[in-house]
Structures are given as C-alpha cells and as structure tokens.
C-alpha positions in Angstrom: 0.1 -0.2 -0.4 1.1 3.4 -0.7 1.0 6.0 2.4 -0.8 9.8 0.8 -2.0 12.5 2.9 -5.6 13.4 2.9 -6.8 17.3 2.4 -10.0 16.7 4.4 -8.8 14.1 7.0 -5.3 16.0 7.9 -3.8 13.0 8.3 -1.3 10.5 6.3 -3.1 7.2 5.7 -2.7 4.2 3.2 -4.5 4.7 0.4 -7.1 1.5 -1.0 -7.9 1.2 -4.5 -3.9 2.9 -5.4 -3.3 3.0 -9.1 -0.2 4.6 -10.7 -1.3 8.1 -13.6 0.5 10.3 -15.1 -0.4 13.9 -14.5 0.6 17.2 -16.5 3.8 18.1 -15.5 5.7 22.0 -16.3 6.8 22.3 -20.0 4.8 19.1 -21.4 6.6 16.8 -18.7 4.5 13.9 -17.4 4.8 12.9 -13.6 4.0 9.9 -11.8 1.3 9.7 -9.3 -0.7 7.5 -7.3 -4.0 7.8 -7.4 -7.0 6.5 -4.9 -9.3 6.6 -2.2 -8.9 7.5 1.9 -10.1 4.3 3.5 -12.0 6.5 6.0 -14.0 9.7 4.6 -13.3 8.6 0.6 -11.9 11.5 -0.3 -9.8 11.4 -3.6 -5.9 11.3 -2.9 -2.2 11.6 -4.7 0.7 11.3 -4.3 3.6 12.5 -6.3 6.5 10.0 -7.1 10.1 10.5 -8.1 11.2 9.5 -11.6 11.6 6.0 -12.7 15.4 4.9 -12.8 
C-alpha cells in the first residue's frame, strides 16, 4: 500500500484502490503519481512519485 496525505482528514493514510497515473507537469513533461481513495472519508488522494530509474 502507498501512503498519501488526505486533505480532508489532515492526516497521512494508506490509500485504498491505488493506481499509478501520469499527470501533466511544467513544459509538457509527464509526472508519475499514485491516485487512490482515503479509507476513512473516501476522498480522492494523490501522491507524486519520483522519476523512473
């Protein structure tokens, strides 16, 4: 499980149903991120990941 920050709960939690997605970045560069749901309040959570090695 990937840990992310829930803005609604104001706490770090493990995401449920986490999927890796590509987000638009500056200069047309795609950034990797994890998108999931908060297990407590069901709000959408994001976590930006590092570059692939």
